[in-house]
C-alpha positions in Angstrom: 2.1 11.5 6.2 -2.0 11.7 6.4 -3.6 10.2 9.2 -6.2 8.4 7.0 -3.6 7.0 4.7 -1.7 5.2 7.7 -4.9 4.0 8.4 -5.5 2.6 5.3 -2.2 0.8 5.5 -2.8 -0.4 8.9 -6.0 -1.7 8.0 -5.6 -3.5 4.6 -2.0 -3.9 4.1 -1.0 -5.1 7.7 0.5 -8.4 8.7 -2.5 -10.0 8.6 -4.3 -8.9 5.5 -1.3 -7.8 3.5 -1.0 -11.3 2.1 -4.5 -12.0 1.2 -4.7 -11.5 -2.8 -8.4 -12.4 -2.9 -8.8 -9.3 -5.1 -11.1 -7.4 -2.6 -8.7 -4.7 -2.2 -9.0 -2.6 -5.3 -13.0 -3.3 -5.4 -12.9 -2.2 -1.7 -11.4 0.9 -1.8 -13.1 1.8 -4.8 -16.3 1.6 -2.9 -15.5 4.9 -0.9 -16.1 8.2 -1.8 -13.9 9.5 -4.6 -11.9 12.1 -2.1 -11.1 9.0 -0.3 -9.5 7.3 -3.2 -7.8 10.4 -4.0 -6.4 10.7 -0.4 -4.9 7.3 -0.9 -3.5 7.8 -4.5 -2.0 10.7 -3.1 -0.5 8.9 0.1 1.2 6.0 -2.1 2.5 8.9 -4.4 3.9 10.6 -1.6 5.5 7.5 -0.1 6.9 6.1 -3.1 8.6 9.5 -3.8 10.1 10.2 -0.3 13.7 9.2 0.1 13.1 9.2 4.0 10.1 6.5 3.6 11.8 3.0 3.6 11.2 -0.6 5.1 11.6 0.3 9.1 8.8 2.7 8.7 6.7 0.5 6.5 7.3 -2.1 9.1 6.0 0.2 12.2 2.9 0.7 10.1 2.2 -2.8 9.2 4.2 -5.3 10.8 5.8 -6.5 7.6 9.3 -6.8 7.1 11.2 -5.8 3.9 14.9 -6.6 3.1 15.5 -3.5 1.6 14.3 -0.2 -0.1 14.1 -1.4 -3.5 12.0 -4.5 -2.8 10.0 -2.0 -0.9 9.7 0.5 -3.7 8.8 -2.3 -5.9 6.1 -3.5 -4.0 4.4 0.1 -3.5 4.3 0.6 -7.2 3.1 -2.7 -8.0 0.2 -2.1 -5.3 -0.2 1.6 -6.7 -0.7 -0.2 -10.2 -3.2 -3.0 -8.9 -5.1 -0.3 -6.8 -5.0 2.7 -9.8 -3.7 1.4 -13.1 -5.9 -1.6 -13.6 -3.1 -4.3 -12.8 -4.8 -7.7 -12.8 -3.3 -9.1 -9.4 -2.6 -7.9 -6.1 1.0 -7.8 -5.2 2.1 -9.8 -2.2 4.8 -8.3 0.1 8.1 -10.9 0.2 7.7 -14.1 2.4 
């Protein structure tokens, strides 16, 4: 996993900010360079297709716990759709 992608997860989707759904995350990401946005997109695509990436790995990066891989994958897919496909609302991790 690329270092800057890990930094994005730690900074914007960690326990402190991961439950904020202010609508600022997509505009914040899109304010960065096109190459950085492409890197974040590729990072999401990589972890969503990586069978070895699961709740334990995500928790190590963000301190947010997921009950199982399916719930994590649904969240990552929804976040990807929010950031890159125009989904109207930022998804929240499970409570």
